[in-house]
Every structure is written in structure tokens, then in C-alpha cells.
C-alpha positions in Angstrom: 31.9 14.0 9.4 29.0 12.0 10.9 25.4 12.9 10.1 23.3 14.6 12.6 21.0 12.2 14.4 17.3 12.5 13.7 15.1 13.7 16.6 12.3 11.2 16.9 9.3 12.7 18.7 8.1 10.7 21.7 5.0 8.6 21.5 1.9 9.5 23.5 1.8 6.2 25.3 3.6 2.8 25.0 4.1 -0.5 26.7 5.1 -4.1 26.5 3.2 -7.0 25.1 3.4 -10.2 27.2 2.7 -13.7 26.1 2.3 -17.2 27.5 4.1 -20.1 26.0 2.6 -22.7 28.3 5.9 -23.2 30.1 6.9 -19.7 30.9 4.3 -17.2 32.0 4.4 -13.5 31.1 7.5 -13.2 28.8 7.9 -10.2 26.7 7.0 -10.7 23.0 6.9 -7.1 21.8 6.2 -3.5 22.3 3.5 -1.1 21.3 3.3 2.7 20.8 0.4 5.1 20.5 1.0 8.0 18.1 -1.1 10.6 16.4 -0.3 13.3 13.8 1.7 15.4 16.3 4.3 12.7 17.0 4.8 11.0 13.6 8.4 10.4 12.7 9.1 12.7 9.8 12.1 10.9 8.5 13.5 11.1 5.0 10.9 10.1 2.3 7.9 10.2 4.7 6.1 12.8 2.6 6.7 10.8 -0.6 5.5 7.6 1.1 2.3 9.2 2.2 1.6 10.7 -1.3 2.4 7.3 -2.8 -0.1 5.6 -0.6 -2.8 8.1 -1.5 -2.1 7.7 -5.2 -2.3 3.9 -4.9 -5.6 4.1 -3.1 -7.0 6.4 -5.8 -5.8 4.0 -8.6 -7.2 1.0 -6.8 -10.5 2.7 -6.4 -10.6 3.5 -10.1 -9.5 0.0 -11.2 -11.9 -1.9 -8.9 -15.0 0.3 -8.8 -15.1 2.1 -12.2 -13.4 -0.5 -14.4 -14.8 -3.5 -12.6 -11.6 -5.6 -12.5 -12.9 -7.3 -9.3 -16.4 -8.9 -9.0 -18.0 -11.4 -6.5 -16.0 -14.3 -8.1 -12.6 -12.6 -8.0 -10.6 -11.0 -10.8 -12.6 -10.3 -13.9 -11.3 -11.5 -17.3 -11.1 -8.7 -19.9 -10.4 -9.1 -23.6 -6.7 -8.7 -24.3 -7.1 -5.5 -26.3 -9.1 -3.8 -23.4 -7.0 -5.2 -20.5 -4.7 -2.4 -19.5 -3.6 -4.4 -16.4 -1.9 -7.0 -18.6 1.3 -4.9 -19.0 3.0 -2.1 -17.0 3.2 0.1 -20.0 -0.6 -0.1 -20.7 -1.3 0.5 -17.1 0.9 3.6 -17.0 -0.7 5.0 -20.2 -4.2 4.5 -18.8 -3.4 6.1 -15.4 -2.0 9.1 -17.1 -5.1 9.4 -19.3 -7.3 9.2 -16.2 -5.1 12.0 -14.6 -4.4 9.9 -11.5 -0.7 10.6 -11.5 0.0 14.3 -11.0 3.4 14.4 -12.6 2.5 12.1 -15.5 5.8 10.2 -15.0 5.2 6.9 -16.7 8.5 5.4 -15.4 7.4 5.6 -11.8 4.0 4.2 -12.7 5.5 1.2 -14.5 8.3 0.5 -11.9 6.8 1.5 -8.6 3.0 1.6 -8.8 2.2 -1.3 -11.2 3.8 -4.0 -9.1 2.2 -2.7 -5.9 -1.2 -2.4 -7.6 -0.9 -6.0 -9.0 0.0 -7.3 -5.5 -3.0 -5.6 -4.0 -5.3 -6.9 -6.7 -4.1 -10.5 -6.2 -4.5 -10.2 -2.4 -8.1 -9.0 -2.9 -8.7 -11.8 -5.4 -7.4 -14.5 -3.0 -9.5 -13.0 -0.1 -12.6 -13.2 -2.2 -11.9 -16.8 -3.3 -11.0 -17.9 0.3 -14.2 -16.4 1.6 -16.5 -18.5 -0.6 
């Protein structure tokens, strides 16, 4: 039996984005939609994704502001014994000790959060280095 189709709430406003290639004027290159909290698509996993993004923001704030992993020159070098960002296991243990992961599940911290946090830190590092 086929699954029931999701009901996607309509957007508040929308339209087309037109471009100019130099040869053809006003060809369609995309679409845009305006949405607020009343018309967000509440598909499967949406609640978990929102909570995950909030957890990542809290972890990044703790890592960057409190532990000073980023400075004006980029990523700060820490001694190997104090560098909990060197491995996923150390990262998971530190975040649980800070109380930043409500369930205390170290597997999700190692497999899901650590790679995303590292990706964000490297993006911030390259932005700092490209700025100067």
C-alpha cells in the first residue's frame, strides 16, 4: 500500500528569479519562496534537525568563546594533552562533561556532531585567514 502523501503548507509569497546571459534576456534561473513559522514543512526528522542545529550552535559557542579555539590568526594550537578537538572521543567526553548534549549519548556526538563541528571550525579558520 502506498504511503500517504505529505501535506506541504503553502508559502506566503513566491516568484521566479530571472537572469541575463548576455545573449538571452530574462530567462528563468530559479524560484524563491517566503515562509515563516506558520508554513514550515514539518516533514520527518524536522524536529530533530532543529534541535541538532541548536546543539551545534551551543557547542560552537563554548568551543570558540570559552575555550578560545579561534583567535585573530585562526585556529589556536593547544597542547596535545589539553586538545579535546584532536579526536572524536575526547570531544564527546568533553561535551558530556559540559552538559551540552542532553541525552549524554557519546555515539551521536562522535559520529554526527564532531564532523560537523570540525567542518564549521575549518570554515571559520579559512574565513579568518582569507580576510587578512
